[in-house]
N, C-alpha and C positions, 0 to 999 in steps of 0.2 A: 610252519605257521601259514595259514591261508592268507591271501591278499584280498582286501575288500575293495580297494580303489587303485586303479592303475591309469595314470595319465601319461601320454607320450606326445611330445611336440605340439601341445595345444597352443593355438593362436586365436586371438580375437582382435580385429582391427576396427577402430573408430576414427572418424575424421580428427586428425591431430594427435591421435594416441594409438599405440599398438601394444598389445599384451602378448608376451611369449617370445620364443618357445618356452613352455613350461612342461616339465616332466617330473613325476614323483610317484611313489607308491605309499599306501597306508595299509598296514596289516589289519586283519580282522580284530576288532576290539581296540585298535590304536586311536590315539588322540593327536591330531595335527592342528597347529595354529598357523594361519597365514598372516604375516605381519609385514609392516613397511609404512613409510610416511603416507600422508594423504595424497591421493592421485597416483599411487604406485600400481594400482590394478587389482587390489585385494577383493573388492566386492565384485568387480567384473569377472574375476576367476570363479568366485563362488556361484555367481549367476550362471556361468557357463556349465559348471558342474550340475547345477540344479535343472538346467534346461530352460531357464528364463531368458537367456541370450543364446543365440546360435553361434557356435564356434566356427571359425573360418577354415581351420586346418587342425590336424591332430586326431587323437583318439582318446576315448574314455571307456574303461571297463569297470563295472561295479560287480565284483565277484565274477560270475560267468556271464553276466549280462553285458552285451555290447551296447553302450548308450550313445557313443559318438564314434563313427568310423567312415570318413569320407562323406558320402551323401546321406548316410544313416545318422539321424539325430532324433532319438526318442523324445517325445514330449515329457514334461515334468511328471505327469501322473502315471507314466509307465516306467519310471526309474526306481521306484520303491524307496524314495528318500523322504526324510522328514526335514522341514525347513522352518527355522525360527528367525523372523525378521527383527531388526534392531528396534523398530517402533511397535512391535507386537502384531500389527496388521490384523487386529481382531475385527469380527463382524459386529457392528454396534447394535444390531437388532436382536442378537441371539444371547441367551443366558450362557453362563459358564458350562452348564451341563449340555446344552444344545451344541456348543462348539465341539465337544468331544464326540457326541453321537452323530453329528453331521460329518465330521472328518473321518469317522470310522463307522459306517453304517451297520456293520456286524457287531458292534460293541453294545452289549446290553446295558440297561440302566444301572444295574448293580455294579457292573464292571466299571462304568463311567464314574459312578459315585466313589468307588474305591480308588480310582486314579486321581480324582480330585482330592481325596483325603491324603494321598501320598504327597501332593503338592501343598498341603495345608489350606486347601480351598473348599473343604467340605461344607463350611458354613456359608459359602458364597455361591452355591450351586445354581441358585435362581436369580443371581444378580447379572446385570449386563455390564459390558466393559466400562461404561461411563460411571458405574458405581464402585469400581475397583481402584485401588491405589496403583501407582506405576509398577511397583514390585509385584503386586498381585496379578496385574494384567500380563506382565512378562512371564510369570509362572504359568499362567493359563496358556500363553503362546507355546511354551515348552510342552505342556501336557497335551495340547491339541496336536502338535507335531508327533508326539509319541503314541497317540491313540491308535493309529493304524499299524503299530508295531513295525516300523522301518528297521532295516539293518544299518543304515547310515543316517546320521543326523548332521545337518548343516546349520551352523549358527552364525548370524551376522551381528557381531558386537552384542552378545546376549546380555551384558550387564550395563549397557549404556543408559537405559531408562530406570535402573534400579538404584534406589537410595543407598548411599554409602554404608548405612547401618544394616542393610539387608544383603549386602554383597556376599558375605561369608555363607549365609544360609542358602543363597542361590547357587553358589559354587558347590556346596555340599549336596544340594538336591541334584544338580546336573551330573556330578561325578557318581553319586550313589545310583541314580537311575541308569546311567550309561553302563556301569559295571553290572548291575543286576540283569539288565536286558541284553548284555553283550553287544552294545552299540559301538560302531566306529564313528568317531566324531571329527568334524572339520569345522574350525571356527575362524572367523575374521576378527582381528582385534588390533588396536594400536596401543593397548595397555599391557605393560610388562607383568603386572600382578595377575591379570586375567590369563595371559599366555602361560605363566608358570603354574597357575592354579588349575587350569583346565586342559593343558596339553603336555605331552611328553616330547614332542618334536615340533620344529619350526620350519616353515618355508618363508624365506625372506624375499620380498619383491622391492624393486626400486626402478622407477620410470618404466614400468611394464616388463622389466627383465627379472628373471630368477637369479639371485645372487648367492643365496645360501640355502642349504637344506641339511638339517641334522638335529641332534639332541637339544632340547629347549634350553636347559640351564647353561650348557657350554656356549651356545650361540649368544645368549643374552649377556653372558659375562664378556664375551669377545666384543659384542656391540658396545657395551658399557665402557670397556677400555679404549675403544676407538674414539669415543667422544669425550674422554677425560682431557 
């Protein structure tokens, strides 16, 4: 099995907080959830993977691509990643269709319409984010991230803005598209339901330190027993 993500000894230092060292691998097509209490470094780690924050030490390989290695730190647009923010981070002046064609300039109008249909947004192609519900906006954020056909998808609490009644549909959409496109996914979450629904493996952080890494169900059961 090929490896999509290889992280070795990753460090990121902020005033009053230090993340790392963090080391893990994710096989191609694998699904990893980064979990831990608030302030444990989950989003900082995801931002380092995405290139939104510069790591201080360590290395990151995305398949054969060296994204971080000493002085080498590729910018986000050269890492071939898709990124979904917890608040959607949509462009308020663009329609749903424009979001996809702008994110993937080579994507034709018909292909963009077909992708919107996959996310149940075909009727909203010409609506702007302010005209969408929270769940619809988050689905658009996912589709925009997928439009350039990345091999790795990073998700920062993807269900946070989704109404509880739409969570199952959102989980099904994410899993179906990831499987069909052969995506490797890494998500940040504090929610056990989300972790079990969207990931097969967990990376547990606490106070910036990596404390566990292994199969999701076994680790969540272990964490649950520890807090009984």
